[in-house]
C-alpha positions in Angstrom: -38.8 3.4 -23.3 -38.3 3.2 -27.2 -40.9 6.1 -27.4 -38.4 8.4 -25.7 -35.4 7.2 -27.7 -37.0 7.6 -31.0 -38.4 11.2 -30.1 -34.7 12.1 -29.6 -33.6 10.4 -32.6 -36.6 12.1 -34.7 -35.7 15.6 -33.7 -32.1 15.1 -35.3 -33.1 13.2 -38.2 -35.8 15.6 -39.2 -34.0 18.9 -37.6 -36.9 20.2 -35.6 -38.0 20.0 -32.2 -39.9 16.9 -30.9 -42.1 17.5 -27.9 -43.0 15.0 -25.4 -46.0 15.6 -23.0 -46.1 13.5 -19.9 -49.9 13.4 -19.4 -50.3 11.6 -15.8 -54.0 12.0 -15.7 -54.5 10.0 -18.9 -51.3 7.6 -18.3 -49.8 8.4 -21.7 -47.4 10.6 -23.8 -48.1 13.1 -26.3 -45.1 13.2 -28.9 -45.6 16.4 -31.0 -43.6 17.0 -34.2 -43.1 20.8 -33.9 -42.0 21.5 -37.4 -41.7 25.4 -36.6 -40.2 25.1 -33.2 -43.1 27.3 -31.7 -44.3 24.9 -29.1 -47.6 25.2 -30.5 -49.5 22.3 -32.5 -50.0 23.9 -36.1 -51.7 22.6 -39.1 -49.7 19.9 -40.8 -47.5 19.2 -37.5 -48.0 15.3 -36.6 -49.4 14.3 -33.1 -49.6 11.0 -31.7 -50.1 9.6 -28.1 -48.4 6.7 -26.5 -50.5 5.0 -23.7 -48.8 3.3 -21.0 -49.4 -0.5 -20.9 -52.4 -2.1 -19.1 -51.9 -1.9 -15.2 -48.7 0.8 -15.6 -48.9 4.1 -14.1 -46.4 7.3 -13.8 -45.0 6.6 -10.4 -42.5 4.7 -8.4 -44.6 3.1 -5.8 -42.3 2.0 -2.8 -39.3 2.4 -4.7 -36.6 4.7 -3.4 -36.0 7.9 -5.4 -33.2 8.2 -7.8 -31.1 11.4 -8.2 -33.7 13.3 -10.4 -36.1 13.2 -7.8 -39.0 11.9 -5.9 -42.0 13.4 -8.5 -43.2 10.7 -10.9 -42.2 13.2 -13.8 -39.6 15.7 -12.7 -39.4 17.9 -15.6 -40.3 21.3 -15.1 -41.4 22.7 -18.2 -45.0 23.2 -18.7 -46.9 23.0 -21.7 -50.9 23.5 -21.0 -50.1 22.8 -17.4 -48.6 19.3 -18.4 -44.8 18.3 -17.9 -42.9 18.5 -21.1 -39.7 17.9 -22.6 -38.4 18.9 -25.5 -36.0 17.2 -28.2 -34.0 19.8 -30.2 -32.9 19.1 -33.6 -28.9 18.9 -32.0 -30.1 16.0 -30.0 -30.0 17.7 -26.7 -33.1 17.9 -24.2 -34.8 21.2 -22.9 -33.8 20.1 -19.4 -32.1 17.1 -17.4 -34.5 14.9 -15.3 -36.6 11.9 -15.5 -39.5 9.9 -14.7 -41.0 6.6 -13.5 -43.3 4.0 -14.3 -44.5 1.3 -12.1 -47.7 -1.1 -11.8 -50.8 0.2 -10.4 -50.8 -2.3 -7.6 -47.4 -0.9 -6.5 -48.5 2.8 -6.9 -51.4 1.9 -4.4 -49.7 -0.1 -1.8 -46.2 -0.3 -0.4 -46.1 -3.6 -2.4 -44.2 -4.9 -5.3 -41.4 -2.4 -5.4 -39.6 -4.4 -8.1 -42.2 -3.3 -10.5 -40.7 0.0 -10.7 -38.7 1.6 -13.6 -37.0 4.8 -14.0 -35.9 6.8 -17.2 -33.3 9.5 -16.8 -32.4 12.1 -19.7 -29.4 14.1 -20.0 -29.7 17.5 -20.9 -26.6 18.2 -23.5 -26.8 14.8 -25.2 -30.7 14.2 -24.9 -29.3 10.6 -23.9 -32.5 8.4 -21.9 -31.2 5.7 -19.6 -33.6 3.0 -18.6 -33.4 1.6 -14.9 -35.3 -1.0 -12.9 -35.4 -1.3 -9.4 -34.7 -5.0 -8.5 -36.2 -4.6 -4.8 -32.6 -3.6 -3.3 -31.2 -1.3 -5.9 -31.6 0.6 -9.1 -29.9 -1.2 -12.1 -28.8 0.1 -15.4 -30.9 -1.5 -18.3 -29.6 0.6 -21.1 
């Protein structure tokens, strides 16, 4: 959660794009400091990876979908065929959307719906909101 918030803040502070790639095959995020805003990794541009926690995967398991959709990752922008979100230096995001994470147990079967978390991102502000599924409703955390 803090990774998305930090990426948005970093774009504003450093005044260049920060690209977050959602790599569902490796269950990790790739954060790229795109200093020349060309959406390619160039010499001197910092790239780091943030792996989802042990037993955590992209997906919502049996929890119901939120407004941004049913896909584990709703962002339509693709970089190297991987979903991506770009935070711009004015703090805005490349698109509105979101993603879900849950436990591997919940993703495998129709159990533990309460393991689901969701992050919704607004386009104009780039603000990320976190939600958790209680088993009966989605509740905003921050």
